[in-house]
C-alpha positions as CSV (number, residue, x, y, z in Angstrom):
1,M,7.0,13.0,-3.9
2,S,4.0,15.0,-6.0
3,D,0.7,13.3,-5.9
4,A,1.0,12.9,-9.6
5,A,3.8,10.2,-8.9
6,A,2.1,8.9,-6.1
7,A,-0.7,7.9,-8.1
8,D,1.6,6.0,-10.5
9,F,1.9,3.5,-7.7
10,R,-1.7,2.7,-7.1
11,L,-2.8,-1.1,-8.0
12,P,-5.6,-1.6,-9.9
13,R,-8.7,-2.7,-7.8
14,R,-8.5,-6.5,-6.5
15,Q,-11.0,-8.5,-8.7
16,V,-13.2,-11.5,-7.2
17,R,-12.5,-15.0,-8.3
18,L,-14.8,-17.1,-9.5
19,D,-14.2,-20.0,-7.1
20,T,-14.9,-17.3,-4.0
21,I,-18.5,-16.7,-5.6
22,L,-19.1,-20.3,-6.3
23,R,-18.0,-21.2,-3.0
24,L,-20.6,-18.6,-1.7
25,R,-23.2,-20.0,-3.9
26,W,-23.0,-23.8,-2.8
27,L,-22.8,-22.7,0.9
28,A,-26.1,-20.9,0.3
29,A,-28.1,-23.6,-1.6
30,L,-27.0,-26.0,1.2
31,G,-28.2,-23.6,3.8
32,Q,-31.5,-23.3,1.6
33,L,-31.8,-27.0,1.4
34,A,-31.4,-27.6,4.9
35,A,-34.0,-24.9,6.2
36,I,-36.5,-26.2,3.7
37,F,-36.0,-29.6,5.1
38,I,-36.2,-28.8,8.7
39,V,-39.4,-26.9,8.3
40,E,-41.1,-29.1,5.8
41,Q,-39.9,-32.3,8.1
42,G,-38.6,-31.2,11.4
43,L,-41.3,-28.9,12.2
44,E,-43.9,-29.9,9.8
45,F,-44.9,-26.7,8.7
46,D,-46.6,-26.4,5.1
47,V,-44.0,-25.2,3.0
48,E,-44.4,-24.8,-1.0
49,V,-41.5,-27.2,-1.6
50,V,-41.8,-27.8,-5.4
51,P,-41.2,-24.0,-6.2
52,C,-38.4,-23.6,-3.6
53,L,-36.6,-26.7,-4.6
54,A,-36.8,-25.6,-8.3
55,I,-35.0,-22.2,-7.2
56,V,-32.2,-24.0,-5.4
57,G,-31.8,-26.4,-8.0
58,F,-31.7,-23.6,-10.8
59,S,-28.7,-22.0,-8.4
60,A,-26.9,-25.6,-8.1
61,L,-27.1,-26.3,-12.0
62,L,-25.7,-22.6,-12.7
63,N,-23.0,-23.2,-10.4
64,L,-22.0,-26.5,-11.9
65,I,-22.3,-25.0,-15.5
66,L,-20.1,-22.2,-14.3
67,Q,-17.6,-24.6,-12.6
68,L,-17.4,-27.1,-15.6
69,W,-17.1,-24.3,-18.4
70,F,-14.8,-21.7,-16.7
71,N,-11.7,-21.7,-14.7
72,P,-12.4,-21.3,-11.2
73,M,-9.6,-19.7,-10.5
74,E,-10.2,-16.9,-13.1
75,R,-10.5,-13.1,-11.9
76,L,-13.9,-12.2,-12.7
77,E,-14.9,-8.6,-14.2
78,P,-16.5,-6.5,-11.9
79,S,-20.0,-6.5,-13.8
80,F,-19.6,-10.5,-14.3
81,A,-19.2,-10.8,-10.4
82,A,-21.9,-7.7,-9.8
83,A,-24.4,-10.1,-12.1
84,L,-24.0,-13.2,-9.9
85,L,-24.5,-11.4,-6.9
86,A,-27.7,-9.8,-8.3
87,L,-28.5,-13.2,-9.2
88,N,-28.2,-14.4,-5.4
89,I,-30.5,-11.6,-4.7
90,V,-33.1,-12.4,-7.0
91,E,-33.1,-16.3,-5.9
92,L,-33.3,-14.9,-2.3
93,A,-36.4,-12.8,-3.1
94,G,-37.8,-16.0,-5.1
95,L,-37.2,-18.2,-1.9
96,L,-38.7,-15.7,0.6
97,F,-41.7,-14.8,-1.8
98,F,-42.8,-18.7,-1.3
99,T,-41.7,-18.7,2.4
100,G,-43.7,-15.6,4.2
101,G,-41.6,-12.3,2.5
102,L,-40.3,-10.1,5.3
103,Q,-42.1,-12.0,7.7
104,N,-39.4,-14.9,7.3
105,P,-36.4,-14.1,9.7
106,F,-34.2,-15.0,6.4
107,S,-35.0,-11.9,4.8
108,F,-31.8,-10.4,6.5
109,L,-29.6,-12.3,4.1
110,F,-30.2,-9.6,1.4
111,L,-27.4,-8.0,3.3
112,A,-24.8,-11.0,2.1
113,P,-24.6,-10.0,-1.5
114,V,-24.3,-6.3,-0.8
115,L,-21.6,-6.7,1.5
116,I,-19.3,-9.0,-0.6
117,S,-19.9,-6.3,-3.2
118,A,-18.7,-3.5,-0.9
119,T,-15.5,-5.2,0.0
120,A,-14.5,-6.2,-3.8
121,L,-16.1,-4.1,-6.1
122,P,-16.4,-0.6,-7.5
123,I,-18.9,1.5,-5.3
124,R,-21.2,1.9,-8.5
125,F,-21.8,-2.1,-8.4
126,T,-22.4,-2.0,-4.8
127,I,-25.0,1.0,-4.9
128,A,-26.6,-0.6,-7.9
129,L,-27.0,-4.4,-6.0
130,G,-28.1,-2.3,-2.6
131,M,-31.0,-0.6,-4.8
132,L,-31.9,-4.3,-6.2
133,A,-32.1,-5.6,-2.6
134,V,-34.2,-2.8,-1.3
135,A,-36.5,-3.0,-4.4
136,C,-36.9,-6.8,-3.9
137,A,-37.5,-6.2,-0.3
138,S,-40.2,-3.4,-0.8
139,V,-42.3,-5.8,-3.1
140,L,-42.0,-8.6,-0.7
141,V,-43.9,-6.5,1.7
142,F,-46.9,-6.6,-0.1
143,I,-46.8,-9.7,-2.4
144,H,-45.6,-13.2,-0.6
145,F,-47.2,-16.6,0.2
146,P,-47.9,-17.1,4.0
147,L,-45.4,-17.8,6.3
148,P,-45.0,-21.4,6.9
149,W,-46.6,-22.0,10.4
150,D,-49.0,-23.9,12.4
151,S,-52.6,-24.0,10.5
152,D,-54.3,-24.4,13.7
153,D,-52.6,-20.9,15.0
154,P,-51.6,-18.8,11.9
155,L,-49.0,-16.3,12.6
156,V,-50.1,-12.7,11.6
157,L,-47.8,-9.6,11.8
158,P,-49.0,-6.2,11.9
159,P,-48.1,-3.8,9.3
160,I,-46.3,-1.7,11.5
161,Y,-44.0,-4.6,12.6
162,L,-43.3,-5.4,8.7
163,F,-42.5,-1.6,7.9
164,G,-40.0,-2.0,10.8
165,V,-38.5,-5.2,9.4
166,W,-38.2,-3.3,5.8
167,L,-36.6,-0.1,7.4
168,S,-34.3,-2.4,9.3
169,I,-33.2,-4.3,6.3
170,V,-32.7,-0.8,4.3
171,V,-30.8,1.0,6.9
172,A,-28.4,-2.2,7.3
173,I,-27.8,-2.4,3.7
174,G,-26.9,1.3,3.9
175,V,-24.8,1.5,7.1
176,T,-22.9,-2.0,6.9
177,S,-21.9,-1.8,3.3
178,L,-20.7,1.6,3.6
179,Y,-18.8,0.6,7.1
180,A,-17.5,-2.7,5.0
181,F,-16.4,-0.3,1.6
182,Q,-14.8,2.2,3.9
183,V,-12.5,-0.6,5.6
184,A,-11.8,-2.4,2.5
185,E,-11.0,0.7,0.8
186,E,-8.6,1.8,3.6
187,A,-7.0,-2.0,3.6
188,R,-6.7,-1.5,-0.4
189,K,-5.0,2.1,0.2
190,L,-2.5,0.9,2.8
191,S,-1.5,-2.3,0.4
192,D,-0.8,-0.2,-2.5
193,A,1.0,2.3,-0.3
194,L,3.5,-0.7,1.2
195,A,3.8,-2.0,-2.4
196,A,5.1,1.5,-3.6
197,T,7.3,1.6,-0.5
198,E,8.8,-1.6,-1.3
199,L,9.2,-0.5,-4.7
200,V,10.9,2.7,-3.8
201,L,13.3,0.7,-1.4
202,A,14.3,-1.7,-3.9
203,R,14.9,0.9,-6.7
204,E,17.3,3.0,-4.0
205,Q,19.1,-0.2,-2.8
206,H,20.0,-0.9,-6.6
207,L,21.0,2.4,-7.3
208,T,23.5,2.5,-4.3
209,Q,25.0,-0.9,-5.4
210,L,25.6,0.3,-8.7
211,D,27.1,3.4,-7.7
212,G,29.4,1.6,-4.9
213,L,30.5,-0.9,-7.6
214,A,31.1,1.8,-10.4
215,A,33.3,3.7,-7.8
216,A,35.1,0.5,-6.8
217,A,35.6,-0.5,-10.5
218,A,37.2,2.8,-11.1
219,H,39.7,3.1,-8.3
220,E,40.5,-0.6,-8.9
221,L,41.1,-0.5,-12.5
222,G,42.6,2.8,-12.9
223,T,46.1,1.7,-11.8
224,P,46.6,-1.2,-13.9
225,L,45.1,0.4,-17.1
226,S,47.1,3.2,-17.0
227,T,50.0,0.8,-16.6
228,I,48.7,-1.0,-20.0
229,F,48.3,2.1,-21.5
230,L,51.9,3.5,-21.2
231,I,53.5,0.1,-22.1
232,S,51.5,0.0,-25.1
233,R,53.0,3.5,-26.0
234,E,56.3,2.6,-25.4
235,L,56.0,-0.8,-27.5
236,E,55.1,1.4,-30.3
237,Q,58.2,3.8,-29.7
238,G,61.0,1.0,-28.9
239,V,60.1,-2.1,-30.5
240,N,63.9,-2.8,-31.9
241,D,65.0,-3.5,-28.2
242,K,64.0,-7.2,-28.0
243,K,65.2,-7.7,-24.7
244,Q,63.3,-4.6,-23.3
245,L,60.2,-6.0,-25.5
246,L,60.0,-9.0,-23.7
247,V,59.9,-7.5,-20.4
248,D,57.3,-4.9,-21.1
249,I,55.5,-7.9,-22.7
250,K,55.7,-9.7,-19.5
251,T,54.9,-6.8,-17.5
252,L,51.9,-6.1,-19.8
253,R,50.5,-9.9,-19.3
254,E,51.1,-9.5,-15.4
255,Q,48.6,-6.2,-15.4
256,T,46.3,-7.8,-17.7
257,Q,45.9,-10.7,-15.4
258,R,45.6,-8.0,-12.3
259,C,42.8,-6.6,-14.3
260,R,41.0,-9.7,-14.5
261,D,41.3,-10.8,-11.0
262,I,40.0,-7.4,-10.2
263,L,37.0,-7.8,-12.1
264,A,36.4,-11.1,-10.8
265,K,36.6,-9.5,-7.3
266,I,34.0,-6.8,-7.9
267,T,31.4,-9.5,-9.7
268,Q,31.3,-11.2,-6.0
269,L,31.6,-7.9,-4.3
270,S,28.4,-7.3,-2.1
271,S,27.1,-4.0,-0.7
272,S,28.6,-5.2,3.0
273,G,32.0,-4.1,3.5
274,A,32.1,-1.3,0.9
275,P,34.3,1.5,1.5
276,F,30.9,3.9,2.0
277,D,28.8,1.4,4.0
278,R,28.9,3.5,7.5
279,M,28.5,7.2,7.5
280,P,28.4,9.6,10.4
281,L,25.3,11.9,11.1
282,S,26.5,14.8,9.6
283,A,27.5,12.9,6.3
284,L,23.8,11.7,6.2
285,I,22.4,15.0,6.9
286,E,24.8,16.4,4.2
287,E,24.1,14.0,1.1
288,T,20.5,14.4,1.9
289,V,20.4,18.4,1.8
290,A,22.9,18.5,-1.0
291,P,20.1,17.9,-3.6
292,H,18.0,20.8,-2.5
293,R,20.6,23.4,-2.0
294,D,19.6,25.0,-5.5
295,F,16.3,26.1,-4.8
296,D,15.3,29.5,-3.9
297,V,14.9,28.2,-0.1
298,A,17.7,28.4,2.3
299,I,18.2,25.7,4.1
300,K,20.3,25.9,7.3
301,V,21.8,23.2,9.1
302,R,22.6,23.1,12.6
303,I,24.7,20.3,14.6
304,A,25.0,20.4,18.0
305,V,28.3,19.5,19.5
306,A,27.8,16.7,22.1
307,G,30.0,15.2,24.8
308,T,30.0,12.0,23.2
309,P,31.3,11.0,19.9
310,E,29.0,11.6,16.8
311,P,26.8,8.5,16.0
312,V,28.2,6.6,12.7
313,G,25.5,4.1,11.2
314,M,24.8,2.1,8.0
315,R,24.5,4.0,5.0
316,N,20.6,2.6,4.9
317,P,18.8,3.7,1.8
318,A,15.6,3.6,3.8
319,I,16.8,6.3,6.1
320,I,18.2,8.6,3.1
321,Y,14.8,8.2,1.3
322,G,12.9,9.0,4.2
323,V,14.7,11.8,5.6
324,G,15.4,13.4,2.2
325,N,11.5,13.1,1.2
326,I,10.6,14.9,4.4
327,L,13.1,17.4,3.6
328,E,12.1,17.7,0.1
329,N,8.3,18.5,1.4
330,A,9.7,21.1,3.6
331,V,11.3,23.1,0.8
332,D,8.4,22.7,-1.2
333,F,6.2,24.6,1.5
334,A,8.5,26.6,2.8
335,R,8.5,30.5,2.1
336,T,12.3,31.4,2.6
337,A,14.0,29.0,4.6
338,V,14.4,25.4,5.8
339,E,16.1,24.5,9.2
340,V,17.7,21.0,9.8
341,N,18.9,20.4,13.1
342,A,20.4,17.5,14.6
343,W,21.9,16.3,18.2
344,W,22.4,13.3,19.8
345,N,23.9,11.6,23.3
346,T,24.3,8.1,24.8
347,E,20.8,7.1,24.5
348,A,19.1,8.9,21.2
349,V,19.9,10.5,17.8
350,E,17.6,13.2,16.7
351,I,16.8,15.0,13.4
352,V,14.3,18.2,13.6
353,I,13.3,19.6,10.1
354,S,11.2,22.7,10.3
355,D,10.2,25.4,7.4
356,D,8.5,28.7,7.4
357,G,5.4,27.6,5.3
358,P,1.8,27.6,6.2
359,G,2.2,24.7,8.5
360,I,0.0,21.7,8.5
361,A,-3.6,21.9,8.5
362,P,-5.2,21.3,12.2
363,D,-7.7,18.6,10.7
364,L,-4.7,16.7,8.9
365,L,-2.2,17.1,11.8
366,K,-3.2,13.7,13.6
367,R,-3.9,11.9,10.2
368,I,-0.5,12.6,8.9
369,G,0.9,8.9,7.7
370,E,-2.0,7.7,6.1
371,P,-1.4,7.1,2.6
372,Y,-3.1,9.2,-0.3
373,L,-3.9,12.2,2.5
374,S,-3.9,15.4,0.5
375,R,-5.4,18.9,0.5
376,R,-3.1,20.2,-2.0
377,R,-4.6,23.3,-3.7
378,D,-4.3,24.3,-7.6
379,A,-1.5,26.2,-9.0
380,D,-4.0,29.1,-10.0
381,D,-5.7,29.2,-6.7
382,A,-6.2,32.6,-5.2
383,Q,-3.7,32.2,-2.5
384,G,-1.3,29.5,-4.5
385,V,-0.8,28.1,-1.1
386,R,-0.4,24.1,-0.8
387,S,-1.7,22.6,2.2
388,G,-1.6,18.5,2.0
389,L,0.8,15.9,1.8
390,G,0.6,13.2,-0.3
391,L,1.7,9.2,-0.7
392,G,5.1,10.4,0.0
393,V,5.1,11.4,3.5
394,F,3.7,7.6,4.0
395,I,6.4,6.1,2.3
396,A,8.8,8.2,4.6
397,R,7.5,7.5,7.5
398,T,7.0,4.0,6.8
399,L,10.7,3.4,5.8
400,L,11.7,5.3,8.9
401,E,9.9,3.5,11.2
402,R,11.2,0.2,9.8
403,T,14.4,1.4,10.6
404,G,13.5,1.9,14.4
405,A,12.8,5.7,14.1
406,T,9.9,7.8,15.7
407,V,8.6,10.2,13.5
408,S,6.2,13.2,14.6
409,F,4.6,15.9,13.1
410,T,3.8,19.5,14.5
411,N,3.5,23.1,14.0
412,R,5.7,25.6,15.4
413,V,4.4,27.8,18.3
414,F,2.5,30.8,17.7
415,P,3.7,33.7,16.4
416,D,5.8,31.3,14.6
417,H,4.6,29.3,11.7
418,G,5.6,26.1,9.7
419,A,5.6,22.5,10.2
420,V,8.1,20.6,12.4
421,V,8.8,17.0,11.6
422,Q,11.1,15.0,14.4
423,I,12.9,12.0,14.0
424,V,14.3,10.2,16.9
425,W,16.2,7.0,17.0
426,P,17.7,5.0,19.8
427,R,21.4,5.2,19.3
428,S,21.6,1.7,19.2
429,R,19.4,1.2,16.5
430,F,21.1,3.8,14.5
431,E,24.7,2.6,14.8
432,T,23.6,-1.0,14.3
433,K,26.3,-2.7,12.1
434,E,23.4,-4.6,10.5
435,P,21.2,-3.4,7.6
436,A,18.0,-2.1,8.9
437,A,14.8,-4.6,8.3
438,E,13.8,-4.3,4.7
439,L,10.1,-4.6,3.4
440,T,8.7,-7.7,2.5
């Protein structure tokens, strides 16, 4: 599968629900109220209660308005979600302004909105929110009310300590946001690629079923329809013989009824039990190789003769697509030839596909199987060599591993060059009479 085709499977970036943001804002408001109450009543410190409660009250009022006027299950546009997260940062900065600035240990809550953005919003909004949080933290270093503390023994922190707190907030925002973004992005890629895999497998199974039904219909209906045609022609030529006409009409009715029975049978026919449900390993290889024989690359198929009978497995679209996609990549990268070698014994069934192309780049060799891994060069590159693999390899590997196969990627040993893909099934899994596990 080409990179352009792979891009078609990508799903749009996930949007945050309003309900999720509101739950976080309510949780923040309750936590802020609890902190104000504990400091003021429990610790008996002097706190600017009125402005702090005004900020918390404004946050709660905005939550009520959003909850009443909008559907909480609505997916927010990234800009709207970023605006609400920015408001969280500003509200927190306001509370910290009245409660000691960066001397307040709750100043590290600047991380929360930025981390939420990193996991759910485009990178540009995360950068903007991070810069807003850093700006607020920088202002609070110099401008803030005193930290609520014992008036008889006020706490005065040295400037170097406050600078350390500011620097730790800045570094934490940068590092944790980048880490959260990378983890969320990998999860998104994996989810998108699995969705693409499911679509490909469903399409392949649908085409296979249609092909089997068409072949069965052509075979089963061929004989009665031919009889109907011949009798109809004879009726035109011998209509004067009434006795023979009655016999022919009776036969015509019987054959017509037979057609109706066959059609009723086909509508209830499932893929299981079809004539080509099971196929030997050699037939599987020939079916995957046949579409690629018309290219300029020679495909050499070698099937080792073993002392045990040839394995016969289910005609599984997942296996056909997976092996076919790997073979397509081999033909795509090969210079002159591709080899397909197969062998089996009582324990395992193995297919090895190799080419004489440039091989797999060392830095990609251990990462093959990740979605959207690609280093293809443009057609007008100086050497014109393509050195990457796209989403297709991930889909192929996923499909094959779902059928019980182990897929490994290596390069040929020097002085030979080219990539080698080894696909190995336990023979019991390859010859199973039940369809392989499908994607859900």
